[in-house]
N, C-alpha and C positions, 0 to 999 in steps of 0.2 A: 213298595208296598208298606204301608202303615204297619208299625209294631203291634197294634191292638186289632187291625183288620185280620179277620180270617181269609184265606185263599179259598176260592171257588172251585167245587168239584166239579169240571165240566167232563161228564162221562164220555163224548165224543173225542176228547184228548187222550184217554187212558186204553184205547183200543187201537195197538200198534200193527203197522204195517211194514213190513220190510221194504225200503225203496230199493229200486232196481239199479242205482249205482252203487250203495253198499253192498248188497247182494255180489255183484259183479266183482267188489273190491275181493270181498272174503273168499271167491270163488278162485280168482287170481292167486291170491296167496296161498291157496290149498295146492293150485297147480305147481307154484314155485317149490312148494315142500316135496310134492311128489318127485319134481325133476331133481332136486338136491338128494333125495333117500336114493334115487334110482343111481345117479352118478355116484354117491358113496359107497353103495353095495357093488356096483359092477366095475366102477373103475379104481375101486381102491380095496380091493378085497383081500390083499396079503400085506400089509402093513407091519413093519417091524415094530414091536410094542416092548416096553422095558422089562417085561416078565421074563424070565430064563428059566429053562429044564434043568434037570439035573447035571445033563452033559455040559452046560455052559452055553447052549443055544439060544437065541431070542425066539421067544414065539411069535407067529404070525397073528394078525388080529384084522377082522374087518370092520373098516372105518364107519361103515353104515349103522352097525349097533351102537357108537358111540353118539353120531348124531341123532339116532332115535331115542337115546336116553336123554340125551340134553332136552331136545324136543318135549318128550312126554312128561318127565319130571317138570317142565315148567308148567303144563297144562294142568296136571294133576294138583301142583300148589294151588292154582287158581280155583278149582272145582271144591278142594277141601276146605281151604280157608274161607269159601264162601258159606259153606254149611257152618263152620266154626262162627263165623260173624253172624249168620242167623241165630244160632244158640244164643250168642252172647246178647243180642238184643230181647229174646224172650226171657232169659233168665234175671235179666236186669229191669223187666217191664219198661224197655225203652219207649218213648214216645215219639222224640224227635226223628227216627228213622221209618216210621210205619210206610210213608208214600215210596220210599226208596228200596224197602225191604225186599221187595217181589225181586230185585235183581239179584241178590244174595241168594235167595230161594232156588232161583233158577240155576245158578252155577252149579249148585251140587248135583243137579239134575245129568251133568256133564261124566259124573264119574264112573258108570258102567262104561262109557266110551273110553275114558282114560285107561280102565281097565283092559280093553281089547289092544290099546297100543302098547299097553305093559306085556302083553302076549309076546310081542315081538322081542324086546328086553328079555324076555325070559328064555325064548330061544337063543338067544345072542350071550346066554350066561357065560360059556366056555371063552368067548372072546373079549368080554368084560372083566370078569372075576377070576382070579387066578386061583382060589380056593376052591372054585367050580370043579378042578381037575382033581379026580380021586388020588394020582401020584403026588400032588402037590400036597394034598391033605395029609398024605401018609408021610411024607420025607421032609416036609417044613415042621420044625418042632412047635413053633409059636402056632401055625394055622392047624397043626394037629390037635394043640390043647383047645383052639376055638372050634373045632370041627363038630361038637355036638350042637352048635348053634348054626355054625355057616356051613350047610351042606345044600345040596340043591333041593331035595326034598322039603326039608323045612322051610327054606327061603321061598320056594313055590307056595306051601301051604301059608304062610305067613301073609304073603301078598295076597292070594286070594280071599284070605279072611277078612283082611281088612277092607279090600274093595266092597266085599260083600256087606259088612257091616255099616260103612260109609253109604254105600247106596241105599240101604234100608233107611238110614236117617234122614237122607236127602228127600227121599219120598215121602216120607210123614210129614216132615216140615212143609214140603211144598203142598202135598194134595190136601191137608188138614186147613192150610190157608185159603187155598182156592176154594175148598168147598165152604169155607167162612165167610166167602162172597156172597153166596147165595143164602145159606141158612142163618146167618148172622149170630150163631150160637156163641154166647161170651165163655162157656166151658172150653172150647176149644183153644183159647187162649192160655187158660188155667193148665189144660192138659201140655200145651207145647213147651211151658215152662218147666213142666217137669220133665219130657222128654229131654230139654234142652241141658239140665243137669247132668244127665247121664252120658249126653255125647261128649259134653266138655271134657269130662274124666276120660273118657275112651280115646278122645282125640290126642289128648296130650301124651298118653303112652303109645298109641298105635302111630302118630305122625313121626314121632321120635324114633320108634322101631325101624319105620319104614326108611327114613332118612339115614338111619346106619345102614341098613340093608342095601338101597339102592345105591348110595353115592359115598359115605364112607368105607364100605367093604372094598371099594375099588382098590383101596390100598390096604390090606387086612391086617398088615402088622402096625398100622397107626391106630391111634384110639383119640377120642375126646368126649369127656363126660357132656358137654357143651354143645356138642354138634346138633342134637336135635333142636335147640332152641335158637341156635344161629340159623339154621335151615327154615325155621318156622318163620323167623324174623325178615327174611329174605321173600318168602313166599306170601307172606302177609302185607308186606309194604307193596309188592306188586299188585295184589288183588285189590287194595284200596286205591290204589293209581286207576286199576281198570275201572272201578264203579266210575271215577270222576270222568274217564273217556266214554263209557258207555251212557251216562248221563247227558254227555254234551252231544252225543250222537242223536239221542232222541229229542232233546229239546230243540237242535238245529233243525229236524225234520218236522218240527209242529207238534212235538207231544210233550204230556205233562201239564203244561201251561203254568199256572201260578202255585201249584200243588206241591213243585218241586223248586224252591229258590235258593238264593244266595245263602240262608242260614242253614239250610240242610247241607249245602255243597261245603260251607265253612266247617261244619261238624266233621264231615268225611275229611277235610283236608287236614284238620287239628289230629285227627288219629293218624294220618299219613307222616304229619312232622314227629309225631311221638315215636310211631315204629321206625322212622328212619333214624332217630337217634339211638332208640334200642339196637337196632342192627348194629350201629357203629360200636356201642358199647358192649356186646356180646363179641362181636367179631375181634376187639383189641383186647377184652378181656382173654379169650382165646389165646391169641397171639402171645399176649404178654407172661401168661402162665408157662407156656411152652417154651419161649425164649429165656425166661428167668432159670426155670430148671434145667434147660440144656440137656435132656435127655436124649441120647440118639434115637430112641424107638419113638419120638414124639418129634424131633427137629427135622427130621428129613421129610417131612410134609411139606414143611416151607422150603426146605432146601431145594426140592423138585421143581418148586415153583418160582425160584430165583436164579435157574441156570438153563441154558438153552433156549434161550430168547424169551423165557416166562417171565424173567425180571420186570419187565417193562408193565406187563398185564398186572403182576402183583402192586407194583407201586401205584401204579393208576386206578385200581379198585376202589380204595377208600375215597379218594377224591372225587369220581364220578359218582358213587352210589352213595355217599354220604354229605360231603360238603358242598357240591353243588344244589341239589335238592333242599338240603337244610336250610342254606342261605336264601333260596328264592322262596322258600315256604314261610320264611320267619315272619314276612310283611303281611300284616291282616288285609289289605286290600286283595293281595296276590292269592289268598285262601279263599277268595269270595268271588272271584273271575273265572269263570268257566273257559273264556278264549284264552286266557293264560294256563289255566290247569289242564288242558288236554296236551298241551305240549308237554308239561312236565310228567306227564302220565306215560307218554309215548318214550320220553327219555328213560323213565323208570323200567318201562318194557324192555329197551334195550341192554340197561346195564344189569338187571336181572338175568337175561341171556347171557352176557359178558360173565357174570359171576359162576353161572353153572357150567359155560366152557370152560373157566377157570378151575372149577371142581373137580371135572370130568376127565378132561383130555391130558394134562399132566401125571396122571396116574398111569396112563399107557404110552404118551408119545413123550419123547426126552425132549423134542425139539418143536418150539412154536411153528405152526404153518398158517399162513394168511390162506390158503386153499380149503385147510380143515375149518377154519374160522369161518369162511364165507359159506360151505356148504351146510355147517351147523346153524347159521344163521337162516339159512333157507330153507332149513328143515323145521327150525322152531316157527318161523313164518307160516309153514304150512299148519301146524299143529294148532297155532293161534288163529288161523282163518276157519279150520274145523271148529274150534271152539266158539269163535265169534258167531259162526254160521247156525251152529245148533243153539245158542243162547238166544238169538234175535227170533229164530223159528219158533223156539219155547214161548216167547215174550207174545207173540201174535196169537196164541190160543187162550190168552185169559188177561184180564184189566192189569195194566201196570202197577197199578196200586191194589193193595189188599183192602177194599172197600169194607168188607164185614169186620174189620177190626175195630174194637171198642175204643181204642186210644186213637183212632185216626182224628176225630175232630180237634184233639188236642194238638196233635201234629199239625193240622191246619193252621193252628195258630201259633206256631213255632216262631219264635224271634229271639234275637241276641242285641 
């Protein structure tokens, strides 16, 4: 396409219909997830964990709750960073992203479904979190000191509150954008920019606290003030990769036409390259500070992940999550080629699962297990299938592009 020629807005290419082949794939993924969870809950109901009681006996835990936590936290990250990226577009007055923004908006609508999945995690609190045991809170000095924050009631209250507020913001961004498709009200754009500012402030705190609660408190003696940012970087990297995969699937099935071209794809890819580098920076900084200080209360987090067969996963993680995608995304033509980028997106999906497995399972299980890995992977496939089916069914209900946005014309002229 010429740098000065605007793309044509063909409305027939903006009414999405989920292809049967893609629907069947997503349903199959859900089936794999259900089977993995059933095997995890019923076949591995009394696994020995690292956690010990006062008499020196190891607690037993249900593997299924760990599989569910990994799978659920993965899709929670996709949904919430979708709202976050939508807010970024509004508060900056972004023009380049108008034709792809409906994807970001739709992601956020999955938040209440993610909340329902988290109910299962809440039921498994005593299997996942040693601080959930009143005896432990009473007898462990450090956990007792944190019990004002780490207690079941407050934990559940925070989780419900975060999900509720995230859901409200997701609904506002999507519903007002959809209504603008028909009423073409310019004031809607100004209103959404104001909401965006409020959401970004809330997101920064709520996502950090949620990450502390769901993941970091698996090892309640450990702490890192950088963990919230670290968790955000991984989730946002995966979310950006998923946009490229969704765009690929839409264009492969004949939708969008010229309104989403290699220039829009290039911009998302640049974001992806940047957040990949940011993840490495935050991850290395967290590790370096803990290694240099050499304080037992901090170093045991990495010690658990360097013994019992976990060392291989620890050494592999920066290579597969940073070095490989970083080198592959450096090249400009690669960042503009959807046939190449969808493969990178799938790779990043896998390494995000790999990282979440690395974060969750060593906190309870001393030894690495391929069976645990396979079941957690299957469970994550299931929630991703559910997420994908939900998003694509929602995209069927409205135009793929916010046709009422006053910046649409500028977006159609977007070039680099």
